[in-house]
N, CA, C, O and CB atoms as a CASP TS submission, in Angstrom:
PFRMAT TS
TARGET T0000
AUTHOR 0000-0000-0000
METHOD Language model
MODEL 1
PARENT N/A
ATOM      1  N   MET     1      -7.310  11.405  12.174  1.00  0.00           N
ATOM      2  CA  MET     1      -7.107   9.978  12.098  1.00  0.00           C
ATOM      3  C   MET     1      -7.929   9.374  10.957  1.00  0.00           C
ATOM      4  O   MET     1      -7.443   8.502  10.238  1.00  0.00           O
ATOM      5  CB  MET     1      -7.469   9.322  13.428  1.00  0.00           C
ATOM      6  N   GLU     2      -9.155   9.827  10.792  1.00  0.00           N
ATOM      7  CA  GLU     2      -9.995   9.298   9.717  1.00  0.00           C
ATOM      8  C   GLU     2      -9.409   9.628   8.346  1.00  0.00           C
ATOM      9  O   GLU     2      -9.542   8.843   7.408  1.00  0.00           O
ATOM     10  CB  GLU     2     -11.419   9.857   9.828  1.00  0.00           C
ATOM     11  N   LYS     3      -8.766  10.775   8.231  1.00  0.00           N
ATOM     12  CA  LYS     3      -8.167  11.147   6.951  1.00  0.00           C
ATOM     13  C   LYS     3      -7.031  10.195   6.586  1.00  0.00           C
ATOM     14  O   LYS     3      -6.851   9.874   5.411  1.00  0.00           O
ATOM     15  CB  LYS     3      -7.652  12.593   7.001  1.00  0.00           C
ATOM     16  N   LEU     4      -6.264   9.738   7.578  1.00  0.00           N
ATOM     17  CA  LEU     4      -5.195   8.779   7.311  1.00  0.00           C
ATOM     18  C   LEU     4      -5.756   7.441   6.849  1.00  0.00           C
ATOM     19  O   LEU     4      -5.185   6.788   5.974  1.00  0.00           O
ATOM     20  CB  LEU     4      -4.335   8.583   8.557  1.00  0.00           C
ATOM     21  N   ILE     5      -6.874   7.038   7.439  1.00  0.00           N
ATOM     22  CA  ILE     5      -7.492   5.770   7.043  1.00  0.00           C
ATOM     23  C   ILE     5      -7.995   5.859   5.603  1.00  0.00           C
ATOM     24  O   ILE     5      -7.808   4.927   4.821  1.00  0.00           O
ATOM     25  CB  ILE     5      -8.655   5.404   8.001  1.00  0.00           C
ATOM     26  N   ILE     6      -8.623   6.959   5.258  1.00  0.00           N
ATOM     27  CA  ILE     6      -9.108   7.152   3.888  1.00  0.00           C
ATOM     28  C   ILE     6      -7.944   7.231   2.911  1.00  0.00           C
ATOM     29  O   ILE     6      -8.020   6.669   1.818  1.00  0.00           O
ATOM     30  CB  ILE     6      -9.966   8.425   3.792  1.00  0.00           C
ATOM     31  N   LEU     7      -6.870   7.917   3.285  1.00  0.00           N
ATOM     32  CA  LEU     7      -5.693   8.011   2.427  1.00  0.00           C
ATOM     33  C   LEU     7      -5.083   6.638   2.197  1.00  0.00           C
ATOM     34  O   LEU     7      -4.676   6.315   1.081  1.00  0.00           O
ATOM     35  CB  LEU     7      -4.655   8.953   3.040  1.00  0.00           C
ATOM     36  N   ARG     8      -5.020   5.838   3.235  1.00  0.00           N
ATOM     37  CA  ARG     8      -4.467   4.490   3.109  1.00  0.00           C
ATOM     38  C   ARG     8      -5.314   3.649   2.159  1.00  0.00           C
ATOM     39  O   ARG     8      -4.772   2.889   1.357  1.00  0.00           O
ATOM     40  CB  ARG     8      -4.380   3.809   4.487  1.00  0.00           C
ATOM     41  N   MET     9      -6.642   3.777   2.241  1.00  0.00           N
ATOM     42  CA  MET     9      -7.511   3.030   1.332  1.00  0.00           C
ATOM     43  C   MET     9      -7.280   3.455  -0.114  1.00  0.00           C
ATOM     44  O   MET     9      -7.251   2.604  -1.003  1.00  0.00           O
ATOM     45  CB  MET     9      -8.983   3.230   1.711  1.00  0.00           C
ATOM     46  N   PHE    10      -7.115   4.749  -0.367  1.00  0.00           N
ATOM     47  CA  PHE    10      -6.911   5.207  -1.730  1.00  0.00           C
ATOM     48  C   PHE    10      -5.538   4.850  -2.273  1.00  0.00           C
ATOM     49  O   PHE    10      -5.362   4.782  -3.489  1.00  0.00           O
ATOM     50  CB  PHE    10      -7.110   6.687  -1.801  1.00  0.00           C
ATOM     51  N   PHE    11      -4.549   4.618  -1.396  1.00  0.00           N
ATOM     52  CA  PHE    11      -3.263   4.100  -1.857  1.00  0.00           C
ATOM     53  C   PHE    11      -3.384   2.643  -2.272  1.00  0.00           C
ATOM     54  O   PHE    11      -2.632   2.179  -3.130  1.00  0.00           O
ATOM     55  CB  PHE    11      -2.202   4.251  -0.766  1.00  0.00           C
ATOM     56  N   CYS    12      -4.329   1.908  -1.668  1.00  0.00           N
ATOM     57  CA  CYS    12      -4.490   0.490  -1.981  1.00  0.00           C
ATOM     58  C   CYS    12      -5.106   0.264  -3.360  1.00  0.00           C
ATOM     59  O   CYS    12      -4.772  -0.717  -4.024  1.00  0.00           O
ATOM     60  CB  CYS    12      -5.347  -0.177  -0.924  1.00  0.00           C
ATOM     61  N   PHE    13      -5.997   1.150  -3.804  1.00  0.00           N
ATOM     62  CA  PHE    13      -6.666   0.945  -5.090  1.00  0.00           C
ATOM     63  C   PHE    13      -5.684   0.893  -6.265  1.00  0.00           C
ATOM     64  O   PHE    13      -5.738  -0.061  -7.041  1.00  0.00           O
ATOM     65  CB  PHE    13      -7.679   2.049  -5.322  1.00  0.00           C
ATOM     66  N   PRO    14      -4.791   1.874  -6.433  1.00  0.00           N
ATOM     67  CA  PRO    14      -3.859   1.758  -7.557  1.00  0.00           C
ATOM     68  C   PRO    14      -2.848   0.636  -7.367  1.00  0.00           C
ATOM     69  O   PRO    14      -2.350   0.076  -8.344  1.00  0.00           O
ATOM     70  CB  PRO    14      -3.129   3.064  -7.758  1.00  0.00           C
ATOM     71  N   LEU    15      -2.541   0.306  -6.117  1.00  0.00           N
ATOM     72  CA  LEU    15      -1.612  -0.800  -5.880  1.00  0.00           C
ATOM     73  C   LEU    15      -2.190  -2.104  -6.393  1.00  0.00           C
ATOM     74  O   LEU    15      -1.496  -2.864  -7.067  1.00  0.00           O
ATOM     75  CB  LEU    15      -1.282  -0.921  -4.390  1.00  0.00           C
ATOM     76  N   PHE    16      -3.461  -2.378  -6.082  1.00  0.00           N
ATOM     77  CA  PHE    16      -4.099  -3.594  -6.591  1.00  0.00           C
ATOM     78  C   PHE    16      -4.231  -3.542  -8.108  1.00  0.00           C
ATOM     79  O   PHE    16      -4.109  -4.567  -8.779  1.00  0.00           O
ATOM     80  CB  PHE    16      -5.481  -3.788  -5.947  1.00  0.00           C
ATOM     81  N   GLY    17      -4.477  -2.358  -8.649  1.00  0.00           N
ATOM     82  CA  GLY    17      -4.584  -2.206 -10.093  1.00  0.00           C
ATOM     83  C   GLY    17      -3.286  -2.515 -10.820  1.00  0.00           C
ATOM     84  O   GLY    17      -3.309  -2.958 -11.968  1.00  0.00           O
ATOM     85  N   LEU    18      -2.162  -2.289 -10.169  1.00  0.00           N
ATOM     86  CA  LEU    18      -0.873  -2.620 -10.767  1.00  0.00           C
ATOM     87  C   LEU    18      -0.444  -4.048 -10.465  1.00  0.00           C
ATOM     88  O   LEU    18       0.185  -4.695 -11.302  1.00  0.00           O
ATOM     89  CB  LEU    18       0.184  -1.660 -10.279  1.00  0.00           C
ATOM     90  N   LEU    19      -0.774  -4.542  -9.291  1.00  0.00           N
ATOM     91  CA  LEU    19      -0.337  -5.884  -8.904  1.00  0.00           C
ATOM     92  C   LEU    19      -1.051  -6.990  -9.677  1.00  0.00           C
ATOM     93  O   LEU    19      -0.442  -8.013  -9.989  1.00  0.00           O
ATOM     94  CB  LEU    19      -0.557  -6.086  -7.427  1.00  0.00           C
ATOM     95  N   LEU    20      -2.324  -6.799  -9.989  1.00  0.00           N
ATOM     96  CA  LEU    20      -3.067  -7.853 -10.688  1.00  0.00           C
ATOM     97  C   LEU    20      -2.502  -8.158 -12.077  1.00  0.00           C
ATOM     98  O   LEU    20      -2.269  -9.328 -12.379  1.00  0.00           O
ATOM     99  CB  LEU    20      -4.522  -7.456 -10.812  1.00  0.00           C
ATOM    100  N   PRO    21      -2.272  -7.157 -12.938  1.00  0.00           N
ATOM    101  CA  PRO    21      -1.679  -7.490 -14.239  1.00  0.00           C
ATOM    102  C   PRO    21      -0.257  -8.023 -14.125  1.00  0.00           C
ATOM    103  O   PRO    21       0.143  -8.893 -14.897  1.00  0.00           O
ATOM    104  CB  PRO    21      -1.684  -6.274 -15.131  1.00  0.00           C
ATOM    105  N   ASP    22       0.508  -7.506 -13.167  1.00  0.00           N
ATOM    106  CA  ASP    22       1.879  -7.989 -12.995  1.00  0.00           C
ATOM    107  C   ASP    22       1.891  -9.443 -12.523  1.00  0.00           C
ATOM    108  O   ASP    22       2.744 -10.229 -12.938  1.00  0.00           O
ATOM    109  CB  ASP    22       2.638  -7.101 -11.996  1.00  0.00           C
ATOM    110  N   ALA    23       0.948  -9.793 -11.660  1.00  0.00           N
ATOM    111  CA  ALA    23       0.838 -11.186 -11.225  1.00  0.00           C
ATOM    112  C   ALA    23       0.429 -12.071 -12.401  1.00  0.00           C
ATOM    113  O   ALA    23       0.901 -13.202 -12.518  1.00  0.00           O
ATOM    114  CB  ALA    23      -0.184 -11.319 -10.067  1.00  0.00           C
ATOM    115  N   GLY    24      -0.437 -11.567 -13.265  1.00  0.00           N
ATOM    116  CA  GLY    24      -0.819 -12.316 -14.459  1.00  0.00           C
ATOM    117  C   GLY    24       0.353 -12.556 -15.387  1.00  0.00           C
ATOM    118  O   GLY    24       0.472 -13.623 -15.989  1.00  0.00           O
ATOM    119  N   VAL    25       1.211 -11.569 -15.500  1.00  0.00           N
ATOM    120  CA  VAL    25       2.409 -11.726 -16.339  1.00  0.00           C
ATOM    121  C   VAL    25       3.324 -12.784 -15.745  1.00  0.00           C
ATOM    122  O   VAL    25       3.878 -13.606 -16.475  1.00  0.00           O
ATOM    123  CB  VAL    25       3.167 -10.382 -16.482  1.00  0.00           C
ATOM    124  N   LEU    26       3.487 -12.773 -14.430  1.00  0.00           N
ATOM    125  CA  LEU    26       4.372 -13.741 -13.792  1.00  0.00           C
ATOM    126  C   LEU    26       3.808 -15.160 -13.832  1.00  0.00           C
ATOM    127  O   LEU    26       4.571 -16.124 -13.904  1.00  0.00           O
ATOM    128  CB  LEU    26       4.630 -13.335 -12.358  1.00  0.00           C
ATOM    129  N   LEU    27       2.487 -15.298 -13.787  1.00  0.00           N
ATOM    130  CA  LEU    27       1.869 -16.623 -13.761  1.00  0.00           C
ATOM    131  C   LEU    27       1.585 -17.195 -15.145  1.00  0.00           C
ATOM    132  O   LEU    27       1.239 -18.370 -15.264  1.00  0.00           O
ATOM    133  CB  LEU    27       0.594 -16.563 -12.983  1.00  0.00           C
ATOM    134  N   SER    28       1.724 -16.392 -16.186  1.00  0.00           N
ATOM    135  CA  SER    28       1.424 -16.883 -17.537  1.00  0.00           C
ATOM    136  C   SER    28       2.530 -17.808 -18.033  1.00  0.00           C
ATOM    137  O   SER    28       3.632 -17.845 -17.487  1.00  0.00           O
ATOM    138  CB  SER    28       1.243 -15.704 -18.514  1.00  0.00           C
ATOM    139  N   LYS    29       2.202 -18.550 -19.081  1.00  0.00           N
ATOM    140  CA  LYS    29       3.173 -19.488 -19.636  1.00  0.00           C
ATOM    141  C   LYS    29       4.309 -18.763 -20.347  1.00  0.00           C
ATOM    142  O   LYS    29       5.432 -19.266 -20.402  1.00  0.00           O
ATOM    143  CB  LYS    29       2.488 -20.447 -20.598  1.00  0.00           C
ATOM    144  N   ASN    30       4.025 -17.597 -20.886  1.00  0.00           N
ATOM    145  CA  ASN    30       5.047 -16.809 -21.568  1.00  0.00           C
ATOM    146  C   ASN    30       5.303 -15.529 -20.772  1.00  0.00           C
ATOM    147  O   ASN    30       4.863 -14.450 -21.170  1.00  0.00           O
ATOM    148  CB  ASN    30       4.615 -16.478 -23.031  1.00  0.00           C
ATOM    149  N   PRO    31       6.007 -15.647 -19.662  1.00  0.00           N
ATOM    150  CA  PRO    31       6.198 -14.451 -18.836  1.00  0.00           C
ATOM    151  C   PRO    31       7.067 -13.415 -19.537  1.00  0.00           C
ATOM    152  O   PRO    31       8.103 -13.731 -20.122  1.00  0.00           O
ATOM    153  CB  PRO    31       6.824 -14.828 -17.498  1.00  0.00           C
ATOM    154  N   GLY    32       6.621 -12.190 -19.460  1.00  0.00           N
ATOM    155  CA  GLY    32       7.408 -11.085 -19.970  1.00  0.00           C
ATOM    156  C   GLY    32       8.043 -10.370 -18.797  1.00  0.00           C
ATOM    157  O   GLY    32       7.931 -10.798 -17.648  1.00  0.00           O
ATOM    158  N   SER    33       8.694  -9.299 -19.100  1.00  0.00           N
ATOM    159  CA  SER    33       9.319  -8.559 -18.007  1.00  0.00           C
ATOM    160  C   SER    33       8.346  -7.505 -17.486  1.00  0.00           C
ATOM    161  O   SER    33       7.594  -6.897 -18.247  1.00  0.00           O
ATOM    162  CB  SER    33      10.647  -7.899 -18.473  1.00  0.00           C
ATOM    163  N   ILE    34       8.379  -7.309 -16.194  1.00  0.00           N
ATOM    164  CA  ILE    34       7.544  -6.284 -15.567  1.00  0.00           C
ATOM    165  C   ILE    34       8.283  -4.956 -15.697  1.00  0.00           C
ATOM    166  O   ILE    34       9.466  -4.880 -15.367  1.00  0.00           O
ATOM    167  CB  ILE    34       7.233  -6.628 -14.054  1.00  0.00           C
ATOM    168  N   PRO    35       7.609  -3.908 -16.170  1.00  0.00           N
ATOM    169  CA  PRO    35       8.281  -2.616 -16.337  1.00  0.00           C
ATOM    170  C   PRO    35       8.837  -2.087 -15.009  1.00  0.00           C
ATOM    171  O   PRO    35       8.237  -2.261 -13.949  1.00  0.00           O
ATOM    172  CB  PRO    35       7.309  -1.593 -16.938  1.00  0.00           C
ATOM    173  N   LEU    36       9.973  -1.452 -15.098  1.00  0.00           N
ATOM    174  CA  LEU    36      10.627  -0.904 -13.917  1.00  0.00           C
ATOM    175  C   LEU    36       9.770   0.170 -13.257  1.00  0.00           C
ATOM    176  O   LEU    36       9.804   0.328 -12.037  1.00  0.00           O
ATOM    177  CB  LEU    36      11.990  -0.334 -14.284  1.00  0.00           C
ATOM    178  N   THR    37       9.004   0.909 -14.055  1.00  0.00           N
ATOM    179  CA  THR    37       8.132   1.935 -13.475  1.00  0.00           C
ATOM    180  C   THR    37       7.056   1.312 -12.590  1.00  0.00           C
ATOM    181  O   THR    37       6.694   1.886 -11.562  1.00  0.00           O
ATOM    182  CB  THR    37       7.480   2.769 -14.584  1.00  0.00           C
ATOM    183  N   HIS    38       6.537   0.133 -12.981  1.00  0.00           N
ATOM    184  CA  HIS    38       5.542  -0.555 -12.156  1.00  0.00           C
ATOM    185  C   HIS    38       6.140  -0.923 -10.807  1.00  0.00           C
ATOM    186  O   HIS    38       5.509  -0.737  -9.767  1.00  0.00           O
ATOM    187  CB  HIS    38       5.018  -1.818 -12.870  1.00  0.00           C
ATOM    188  N   ILE    39       7.355  -1.442 -10.831  1.00  0.00           N
ATOM    189  CA  ILE    39       8.012  -1.841  -9.586  1.00  0.00           C
ATOM    190  C   ILE    39       8.253  -0.629  -8.701  1.00  0.00           C
ATOM    191  O   ILE    39       8.061  -0.705  -7.487  1.00  0.00           O
ATOM    192  CB  ILE    39       9.340  -2.560  -9.877  1.00  0.00           C
ATOM    193  N   GLY    40       8.667   0.477  -9.282  1.00  0.00           N
ATOM    194  CA  GLY    40       8.895   1.699  -8.516  1.00  0.00           C
ATOM    195  C   GLY    40       7.615   2.253  -7.913  1.00  0.00           C
ATOM    196  O   GLY    40       7.593   2.659  -6.751  1.00  0.00           O
ATOM    197  N   ILE    41       6.552   2.269  -8.702  1.00  0.00           N
ATOM    198  CA  ILE    41       5.269   2.779  -8.209  1.00  0.00           C
ATOM    199  C   ILE    41       4.724   1.864  -7.115  1.00  0.00           C
ATOM    200  O   ILE    41       4.236   2.347  -6.093  1.00  0.00           O
ATOM    201  CB  ILE    41       4.248   2.902  -9.366  1.00  0.00           C
ATOM    202  N   GLU    42       4.801   0.553  -7.320  1.00  0.00           N
ATOM    203  CA  GLU    42       4.306  -0.384  -6.320  1.00  0.00           C
ATOM    204  C   GLU    42       5.084  -0.254  -5.014  1.00  0.00           C
ATOM    205  O   GLU    42       4.494  -0.289  -3.934  1.00  0.00           O
ATOM    206  CB  GLU    42       4.393  -1.816  -6.846  1.00  0.00           C
ATOM    207  N   THR    43       6.389  -0.106  -5.107  1.00  0.00           N
ATOM    208  CA  THR    43       7.211   0.072  -3.914  1.00  0.00           C
ATOM    209  C   THR    43       6.851   1.367  -3.195  1.00  0.00           C
ATOM    210  O   THR    43       6.751   1.390  -1.969  1.00  0.00           O
ATOM    211  CB  THR    43       8.698   0.067  -4.283  1.00  0.00           C
ATOM    212  N   GLY    44       6.658   2.433  -3.945  1.00  0.00           N
ATOM    213  CA  GLY    44       6.278   3.705  -3.342  1.00  0.00           C
ATOM    214  C   GLY    44       4.916   3.641  -2.662  1.00  0.00           C
ATOM    215  O   GLY    44       4.737   4.181  -1.570  1.00  0.00           O
ATOM    216  N   LEU    45       3.958   2.984  -3.304  1.00  0.00           N
ATOM    217  CA  LEU    45       2.624   2.846  -2.704  1.00  0.00           C
ATOM    218  C   LEU    45       2.667   1.999  -1.436  1.00  0.00           C
ATOM    219  O   LEU    45       2.016   2.328  -0.444  1.00  0.00           O
ATOM    220  CB  LEU    45       1.648   2.226  -3.710  1.00  0.00           C
ATOM    221  N   ILE    46       3.426   0.915  -1.466  1.00  0.00           N
ATOM    222  CA  ILE    46       3.554   0.080  -0.267  1.00  0.00           C
ATOM    223  C   ILE    46       4.200   0.872   0.854  1.00  0.00           C
ATOM    224  O   ILE    46       3.786   0.759   2.008  1.00  0.00           O
ATOM    225  CB  ILE    46       4.376  -1.191  -0.564  1.00  0.00           C
ATOM    226  N   PHE    47       5.207   1.669   0.535  1.00  0.00           N
ATOM    227  CA  PHE    47       5.870   2.507   1.534  1.00  0.00           C
ATOM    228  C   PHE    47       4.885   3.508   2.140  1.00  0.00           C
ATOM    229  O   PHE    47       4.875   3.708   3.355  1.00  0.00           O
ATOM    230  CB  PHE    47       7.067   3.249   0.906  1.00  0.00           C
ATOM    231  N   CYS    48       4.062   4.135   1.307  1.00  0.00           N
ATOM    232  CA  CYS    48       3.059   5.088   1.805  1.00  0.00           C
ATOM    233  C   CYS    48       2.025   4.397   2.683  1.00  0.00           C
ATOM    234  O   CYS    48       1.608   4.955   3.698  1.00  0.00           O
ATOM    235  CB  CYS    48       2.361   5.790   0.634  1.00  0.00           C
ATOM    236  N   ILE    49       1.605   3.192   2.311  1.00  0.00           N
ATOM    237  CA  ILE    49       0.645   2.445   3.121  1.00  0.00           C
ATOM    238  C   ILE    49       1.256   2.098   4.477  1.00  0.00           C
ATOM    239  O   ILE    49       0.582   2.181   5.504  1.00  0.00           O
ATOM    240  CB  ILE    49       0.196   1.163   2.388  1.00  0.00           C
ATOM    241  N   VAL    50       2.529   1.709   4.480  1.00  0.00           N
ATOM    242  CA  VAL    50       3.199   1.382   5.737  1.00  0.00           C
ATOM    243  C   VAL    50       3.292   2.610   6.638  1.00  0.00           C
ATOM    244  O   VAL    50       3.075   2.510   7.845  1.00  0.00           O
ATOM    245  CB  VAL    50       4.602   0.815   5.466  1.00  0.00           C
ATOM    246  N   ILE    51       3.613   3.765   6.063  1.00  0.00           N
ATOM    247  CA  ILE    51       3.700   4.993   6.853  1.00  0.00           C
ATOM    248  C   ILE    51       2.338   5.348   7.445  1.00  0.00           C
ATOM    249  O   ILE    51       2.247   5.690   8.624  1.00  0.00           O
ATOM    250  CB  ILE    51       4.226   6.156   5.989  1.00  0.00           C
ATOM    251  N   CYS    52       1.286   5.269   6.643  1.00  0.00           N
ATOM    252  CA  CYS    52      -0.061   5.579   7.142  1.00  0.00           C
ATOM    253  C   CYS    52      -0.478   4.592   8.232  1.00  0.00           C
ATOM    254  O   CYS    52      -1.074   4.990   9.232  1.00  0.00           O
ATOM    255  CB  CYS    52      -1.085   5.554   5.986  1.00  0.00           C
ATOM    256  N   THR    53      -0.170   3.315   8.046  1.00  0.00           N
ATOM    257  CA  THR    53      -0.517   2.309   9.043  1.00  0.00           C
ATOM    258  C   THR    53       0.229   2.565  10.348  1.00  0.00           C
ATOM    259  O   THR    53      -0.348   2.446  11.429  1.00  0.00           O
ATOM    260  CB  THR    53      -0.203   0.901   8.518  1.00  0.00           C
ATOM    261  N   ALA    54       1.506   2.916  10.252  1.00  0.00           N
ATOM    262  CA  ALA    54       2.280   3.214  11.456  1.00  0.00           C
ATOM    263  C   ALA    54       1.721   4.446  12.171  1.00  0.00           C
ATOM    264  O   ALA    54       1.642   4.463  13.399  1.00  0.00           O
ATOM    265  CB  ALA    54       3.762   3.432  11.102  1.00  0.00           C
ATOM    266  N   ALA    55       1.337   5.463  11.421  1.00  0.00           N
ATOM    267  CA  ALA    55       0.775   6.671  12.024  1.00  0.00           C
ATOM    268  C   ALA    55      -0.560   6.371  12.696  1.00  0.00           C
ATOM    269  O   ALA    55      -0.843   6.901  13.771  1.00  0.00           O
ATOM    270  CB  ALA    55       0.599   7.769  10.965  1.00  0.00           C
ATOM    271  N   ILE    56      -1.382   5.531  12.078  1.00  0.00           N
ATOM    272  CA  ILE    56      -2.671   5.176  12.660  1.00  0.00           C
ATOM    273  C   ILE    56      -2.467   4.384  13.948  1.00  0.00           C
ATOM    274  O   ILE    56      -3.111   4.670  14.958  1.00  0.00           O
ATOM    275  CB  ILE    56      -3.516   4.366  11.656  1.00  0.00           C
ATOM    276  N   SER    57      -1.579   3.394  13.922  1.00  0.00           N
ATOM    277  CA  SER    57      -1.365   2.589  15.127  1.00  0.00           C
ATOM    278  C   SER    57      -0.731   3.419  16.237  1.00  0.00           C
ATOM    279  O   SER    57      -1.061   3.232  17.408  1.00  0.00           O
ATOM    280  CB  SER    57      -0.483   1.375  14.810  1.00  0.00           C
ATOM    281  N   TYR    58       0.169   4.328  15.892  1.00  0.00           N
ATOM    282  CA  TYR    58       0.764   5.213  16.894  1.00  0.00           C
ATOM    283  C   TYR    58      -0.301   6.110  17.521  1.00  0.00           C
ATOM    284  O   TYR    58      -0.309   6.318  18.734  1.00  0.00           O
ATOM    285  CB  TYR    58       1.878   6.071  16.264  1.00  0.00           C
ATOM    286  N   GLY    59      -1.190   6.636  16.697  1.00  0.00           N
ATOM    287  CA  GLY    59      -2.263   7.483  17.203  1.00  0.00           C
ATOM    288  C   GLY    59      -3.213   6.728  18.118  1.00  0.00           C
ATOM    289  O   GLY    59      -3.661   7.268  19.130  1.00  0.00           O
ATOM    290  N   LYS    60      -3.524   5.488  17.773  1.00  0.00           N
ATOM    291  CA  LYS    60      -4.409   4.684  18.623  1.00  0.00           C
ATOM    292  C   LYS    60      -3.735   4.359  19.941  1.00  0.00           C
ATOM    293  O   LYS    60      -4.368   4.444  20.993  1.00  0.00           O
ATOM    294  CB  LYS    60      -4.818   3.390  17.910  1.00  0.00           C
ATOM    295  N   LYS    61      -2.448   3.984  19.903  1.00  0.00           N
ATOM    296  CA  LYS    61      -1.736   3.670  21.145  1.00  0.00           C
ATOM    297  C   LYS    61      -1.618   4.899  22.024  1.00  0.00           C
ATOM    298  O   LYS    61      -1.764   4.814  23.244  1.00  0.00           O
ATOM    299  CB  LYS    61      -0.346   3.106  20.844  1.00  0.00           C
ATOM    300  N   ARG    62      -1.355   6.027  21.417  1.00  0.00           N
ATOM    301  CA  ARG    62      -1.227   7.268  22.182  1.00  0.00           C
ATOM    302  C   ARG    62      -2.567   7.643  22.806  1.00  0.00           C
ATOM    303  O   ARG    62      -2.614   8.121  23.940  1.00  0.00           O
ATOM    304  CB  ARG    62      -0.714   8.414  21.282  1.00  0.00           C
ATOM    305  N   GLY    63      -3.647   7.429  22.075  1.00  0.00           N
ATOM    306  CA  GLY    63      -4.975   7.702  22.606  1.00  0.00           C
ATOM    307  C   GLY    63      -5.328   6.788  23.766  1.00  0.00           C
ATOM    308  O   GLY    63      -5.973   7.217  24.722  1.00  0.00           O
ATOM    309  N   GLN    64      -4.909   5.526  23.688  1.00  0.00           N
ATOM    310  CA  GLN    64      -5.173   4.590  24.783  1.00  0.00           C
ATOM    311  C   GLN    64      -4.363   4.958  26.020  1.00  0.00           C
ATOM    312  O   GLN    64      -4.856   4.831  27.140  1.00  0.00           O
ATOM    313  CB  GLN    64      -4.851   3.153  24.352  1.00  0.00           C
ATOM    314  N   ILE    65      -3.143   5.407  25.832  1.00  0.00           N
ATOM    315  CA  ILE    65      -2.291   5.798  26.969  1.00  0.00           C
ATOM    316  C   ILE    65      -2.878   7.022  27.642  1.00  0.00           C
ATOM    317  O   ILE    65      -2.886   7.103  28.870  1.00  0.00           O
ATOM    318  CB  ILE    65      -0.832   6.082  26.510  1.00  0.00           C
ATOM    319  N   LEU    66      -3.373   7.982  26.862  1.00  0.00           N
ATOM    320  CA  LEU    66      -3.934   9.200  27.441  1.00  0.00           C
ATOM    321  C   LEU    66      -5.236   8.927  28.187  1.00  0.00           C
ATOM    322  O   LEU    66      -5.549   9.624  29.152  1.00  0.00           O
ATOM    323  CB  LEU    66      -4.169  10.236  26.353  1.00  0.00           C
ATOM    324  N   GLU    67      -6.002   7.921  27.756  1.00  0.00           N
ATOM    325  CA  GLU    67      -7.255   7.579  28.412  1.00  0.00           C
ATOM    326  C   GLU    67      -7.017   6.934  29.775  1.00  0.00           C
ATOM    327  O   GLU    67      -7.819   7.109  30.692  1.00  0.00           O
ATOM    328  CB  GLU    67      -8.071   6.648  27.529  1.00  0.00           C
ATOM    329  N   ASP    68      -5.920   6.188  29.912  1.00  0.00           N
ATOM    330  CA  ASP    68      -5.635   5.477  31.175  1.00  0.00           C
ATOM    331  C   ASP    68      -5.169   6.395  32.226  1.00  0.00           C
ATOM    332  O   ASP    68      -4.887   5.962  33.343  1.00  0.00           O
ATOM    333  CB  ASP    68      -4.615   4.408  30.979  1.00  0.00           C
TER
END
């Protein structure tokens, strides 16, 4: 379970690294286009974070059921 939490944290670091410049591009007065590779990588990272979060919550719920 701890490995999933650490993996989820490491997926967040590159996601924030890509989202900050892309948000700057969107908020600037002269917006350019966001590269398609950025969108693909961001989508993949979000998907991985969602999977890890679901696995963590499932593991916690299963642990609570077994304790009762």
